[in-house]
VMD Tcl script that draws the C-alpha trace (Angstrom):
set ca {
  {-86.45 33.90 -127.14}
  {-85.15 32.89 -130.57}
  {-87.26 33.30 -133.69}
  {-87.25 29.49 -134.20}
  {-88.49 28.86 -130.63}
  {-91.21 31.46 -131.08}
  {-92.33 29.78 -134.32}
  {-92.55 26.41 -132.58}
  {-94.60 27.89 -129.72}
  {-96.94 29.58 -132.19}
  {-97.37 26.28 -134.02}
  {-98.14 24.46 -130.74}
  {-100.81 27.02 -129.89}
  {-102.27 26.79 -133.38}
  {-102.63 23.01 -133.14}
  {-103.68 22.86 -129.49}
  {-106.52 20.32 -129.07}
  {-107.60 21.44 -125.62}
  {-105.09 19.48 -123.55}
  {-103.15 22.58 -122.48}
  {-106.29 24.03 -120.90}
  {-106.90 20.86 -118.87}
  {-103.58 19.70 -117.46}
  {-102.59 21.67 -114.37}
  {-98.82 21.34 -114.48}
  {-97.21 20.11 -117.75}
  {-93.96 19.40 -115.89}
  {-95.65 17.16 -113.30}
  {-97.93 14.57 -114.90}
  {-100.73 13.64 -112.54}
  {-101.81 9.99 -112.28}
  {-105.16 9.14 -113.82}
  {-107.48 6.15 -114.28}
  {-108.42 5.84 -117.96}
  {-111.95 4.65 -118.83}
  {-112.46 3.79 -122.50}
  {-115.61 3.07 -124.48}
  {-113.96 0.35 -126.55}
  {-117.12 -0.65 -128.44}
  {-116.61 2.32 -130.75}
  {-112.98 1.37 -131.35}
  {-113.99 -2.16 -132.34}
  {-116.84 -1.14 -134.62}
  {-114.74 1.44 -136.44}
  {-112.04 -1.20 -136.98}
  {-114.16 -3.99 -138.47}
  {-115.31 -1.93 -141.45}
  {-112.98 -1.14 -144.36}
  {-112.42 2.53 -145.13}
  {-114.14 3.86 -148.25}
  {-110.72 4.55 -149.69}
  {-109.92 0.82 -149.56}
  {-112.66 0.13 -152.14}
  {-113.07 -3.48 -151.16}
  {-115.53 -6.01 -149.76}
  {-115.97 -6.40 -145.96}
  {-113.19 -8.05 -144.01}
  {-113.35 -11.82 -143.59}
  {-112.60 -14.02 -140.59}
  {-109.17 -14.71 -142.09}
  {-108.34 -11.01 -141.78}
  {-109.21 -10.65 -138.10}
  {-105.61 -11.28 -136.98}
  {-103.94 -9.57 -139.92}
  {-106.04 -6.41 -140.29}
  {-108.72 -5.87 -137.63}
  {-106.81 -6.62 -134.42}
  {-103.76 -4.59 -135.61}
  {-106.11 -1.67 -136.36}
  {-107.55 -1.88 -132.84}
  {-104.05 -2.05 -131.34}
  {-103.00 0.98 -133.38}
  {-105.97 3.00 -132.11}
  {-105.17 2.03 -128.52}
  {-101.52 2.98 -129.03}
  {-102.53 6.40 -130.38}
  {-104.90 6.89 -127.45}
  {-102.14 5.99 -124.97}
  {-99.67 8.32 -126.66}
  {-102.07 11.26 -126.52}
  {-103.01 10.74 -122.87}
  {-99.35 10.33 -121.91}
  {-98.68 13.80 -123.31}
  {-100.47 15.27 -120.32}
  {-100.99 12.59 -117.70}
  {-99.48 9.45 -116.19}
  {-101.69 6.43 -116.80}
  {-102.14 4.51 -113.54}
  {-104.68 2.04 -114.94}
  {-106.68 1.71 -118.14}
  {-110.05 -0.03 -118.42}
  {-111.38 -0.72 -121.93}
  {-115.05 -1.66 -121.73}
  {-117.31 -3.47 -124.19}
  {-120.98 -4.38 -123.84}
  {-122.12 -7.13 -121.51}
  {-124.45 -10.08 -122.02}
  {-127.98 -9.02 -122.94}
  {-129.53 -5.58 -122.65}
  {-132.14 -4.35 -120.21}
  {-132.93 -1.60 -122.74}
  {-133.98 -4.15 -125.34}
  {-136.00 -6.00 -122.71}
  {-138.11 -2.93 -121.91}
  {-138.14 -1.54 -125.46}
  {-137.94 -4.21 -128.20}
  {-137.27 -1.59 -130.90}
  {-134.03 -0.54 -129.19}
  {-131.33 -0.35 -131.92}
  {-133.68 -2.12 -134.33}
  {-132.61 0.37 -136.99}
  {-129.02 -0.88 -136.96}
  {-127.71 -2.98 -139.86}
  {-127.33 -6.69 -139.27}
  {-124.18 -7.54 -137.35}
  {-121.24 -8.89 -139.32}
  {-120.51 -12.56 -138.78}
  {-116.98 -11.79 -137.61}
  {-118.03 -9.48 -134.77}
  {-118.38 -12.23 -132.14}
  {-114.88 -13.52 -132.82}
  {-113.40 -10.01 -132.79}
  {-114.97 -9.33 -129.40}
  {-113.70 -12.66 -128.06}
  {-110.15 -11.85 -129.11}
  {-110.33 -8.34 -127.68}
  {-111.43 -9.70 -124.31}
  {-109.01 -12.64 -124.21}
  {-105.97 -11.12 -125.91}
  {-106.26 -7.35 -125.36}
  {-107.81 -7.54 -121.88}
  {-110.95 -5.63 -122.80}
  {-113.55 -5.90 -120.05}
  {-117.13 -7.05 -120.51}
  {-119.72 -4.82 -118.88}
  {-122.00 -6.29 -116.25}
  {-124.81 -8.40 -117.70}
  {-127.58 -6.31 -119.29}
  {-125.41 -3.17 -119.26}
  {-123.37 -1.47 -121.98}
  {-119.88 0.01 -122.07}
  {-121.47 3.48 -121.64}
  {-122.99 2.38 -118.34}
  {-119.66 1.15 -117.01}
  {-117.97 4.47 -117.85}
  {-120.71 6.24 -115.93}
  {-120.44 3.93 -112.91}
  {-116.64 4.05 -112.65}
  {-116.52 7.71 -113.67}
  {-118.58 8.52 -110.58}
  {-116.51 6.14 -108.44}
  {-113.11 7.55 -109.43}
  {-114.30 11.15 -109.86}
  {-111.45 13.57 -110.62}
  {-108.99 10.67 -110.82}
  {-110.54 9.46 -114.10}
  {-110.27 10.44 -117.74}
  {-113.23 9.41 -119.90}
  {-112.43 8.35 -123.46}
  {-115.42 8.23 -125.78}
  {-116.92 9.65 -128.98}
  {-120.64 9.16 -128.29}
  {-122.71 12.22 -127.28}
  {-124.76 9.97 -124.95}
  {-121.87 9.91 -122.49}
  {-121.91 13.66 -122.00}
  {-124.13 13.04 -119.00}
  {-120.94 12.01 -117.16}
  {-119.03 14.92 -115.55}
  {-115.25 14.93 -115.80}
  {-112.30 15.23 -118.17}
  {-113.02 13.82 -121.63}
  {-110.76 12.77 -124.47}
  {-112.59 12.26 -127.77}
  {-110.25 9.84 -129.53}
  {-112.06 10.18 -132.84}
  {-111.72 13.97 -133.15}
  {-108.54 14.09 -131.02}
  {-109.90 16.80 -128.74}
  {-109.99 17.33 -124.98}
  {-112.72 19.04 -122.98}
  {-114.40 18.99 -119.59}
  {-118.02 18.38 -118.60}
  {-119.24 20.07 -115.44}
  {-121.87 18.41 -113.21}
  {-124.34 21.07 -114.35}
  {-123.59 20.38 -118.03}
  {-123.99 16.64 -117.41}
  {-127.39 17.18 -115.80}
  {-128.46 19.38 -118.70}
  {-127.27 16.81 -121.25}
  {-129.42 14.10 -119.65}
  {-132.46 16.40 -119.55}
  {-132.06 17.19 -123.27}
  {-131.73 13.50 -124.10}
  {-134.93 12.72 -122.21}
  {-136.60 15.25 -124.50}
  {-135.06 14.10 -127.78}
  {-134.53 10.37 -127.29}
  {-131.80 8.97 -129.52}
  {-132.40 8.40 -133.23}
  {-129.15 6.44 -133.51}
  {-130.46 3.90 -131.01}
  {-134.00 4.06 -132.43}
  {-135.37 5.66 -129.26}
  {-138.24 7.70 -130.66}
  {-140.72 8.06 -127.82}
  {-141.03 11.79 -128.53}
  {-141.02 12.02 -132.33}
  {-140.17 15.32 -133.93}
  {-138.19 16.79 -131.06}
  {-134.53 17.48 -131.81}
  {-131.90 19.33 -129.72}
  {-132.82 22.76 -131.14}
  {-136.46 22.36 -130.15}
  {-135.53 20.90 -126.75}
  {-133.37 23.97 -126.06}
  {-136.50 26.12 -126.13}
  {-137.74 24.27 -123.05}
  {-134.55 23.12 -121.31}
  {-131.98 25.68 -120.17}
  {-128.61 25.17 -118.52}
  {-128.82 25.97 -114.82}
  {-132.43 24.91 -114.24}
  {-133.27 23.09 -111.01}
  {-134.37 19.46 -111.17}
  {-137.93 20.60 -110.52}
  {-137.75 23.03 -113.46}
  {-136.30 20.31 -115.71}
  {-139.14 17.92 -114.85}
  {-141.81 20.59 -115.23}
  {-140.52 21.70 -118.65}
  {-139.97 18.15 -119.91}
  {-143.60 17.36 -119.15}
  {-144.69 20.56 -120.93}
  {-142.55 19.67 -123.96}
  {-143.96 16.13 -124.17}
  {-147.49 17.45 -123.99}
  {-146.78 19.90 -126.81}
  {-145.31 17.16 -129.01}
  {-147.83 14.43 -128.13}
  {-151.19 16.21 -128.02}
  {-153.02 12.97 -128.81}
  {-151.59 11.26 -125.70}
  {-153.68 11.75 -122.55}
  {-150.87 10.95 -120.08}
  {-147.30 11.60 -121.28}
  {-145.59 10.58 -118.03}
  {-145.20 6.87 -118.99}
  {-143.46 8.02 -122.21}
  {-141.12 10.23 -120.21}
  {-140.31 7.46 -117.73}
  {-139.58 5.02 -120.56}
  {-137.28 7.45 -122.35}
  {-135.47 8.21 -119.10}
  {-134.85 4.51 -118.49}
  {-133.48 4.11 -122.02}
  {-131.16 7.12 -122.19}
  {-129.90 7.39 -118.61}
  {-126.70 5.55 -117.72}
  {-125.47 3.34 -114.91}
  {-128.61 1.51 -113.73}
  {-130.70 -1.47 -114.78}
  {-134.42 -0.94 -115.16}
  {-137.39 -3.26 -115.50}
  {-140.59 -2.55 -117.41}
}
mol new
graphics top color blue
foreach p $ca { graphics top sphere $p radius 0.5 }
foreach p [lrange $ca 0 end-1] q [lrange $ca 1 end] { graphics top cylinder $p $q radius 0.2 }
display resetview
């Protein structure tokens, strides 16, 4: 092996983002179904970077700036996946009409800033021109990744940046950090159990105030049975809500809000 070849191989190892540990045979690209949480791509594209030092984009800049930024992110995502796999089909999901989560919990995402006026038009163009797919009514893009991730199983690659989706087992490509990793069924189960304990501050789900991941880890351990998870979640809620006589309704509500793939009523 030449010195130059060795240097290149060392550089590849140094910059490895996890893909080499996931693909089975680099010479034979396996076919995969790609499931993308496209909401995050859209929202990151409609806001100017701090380095631009400018006012928000206007409706006149949707076609000249925002849509090209979205296309560029999709191109980069395609390029990265094609390094290790053959893309058989790609589904880019955005949220559907309405939200069952807001119906059962009016404060859901109430902490978010007011939506930009251009967002509706950007979504319309993404659906009509870029073939993005609307989730089923009252569901979000996260839910659709969960549903199809279970349907396609090992045939799918999940593309997302949100920690909420770590309750889906499978191969994951984080297109924001440009890293690959896998989530085992046991890790997915554990992730959901932790989220039931902590809620989600980003979505304004605060049914169990004061409990973060570090505190939840004292009660919830990887490898517990479902019975142990339930028992320890109840114990945790009682410790954090001593003034509440019956914590089970709080637990059920949080579960409905953070779990993926189903629609719940009050």
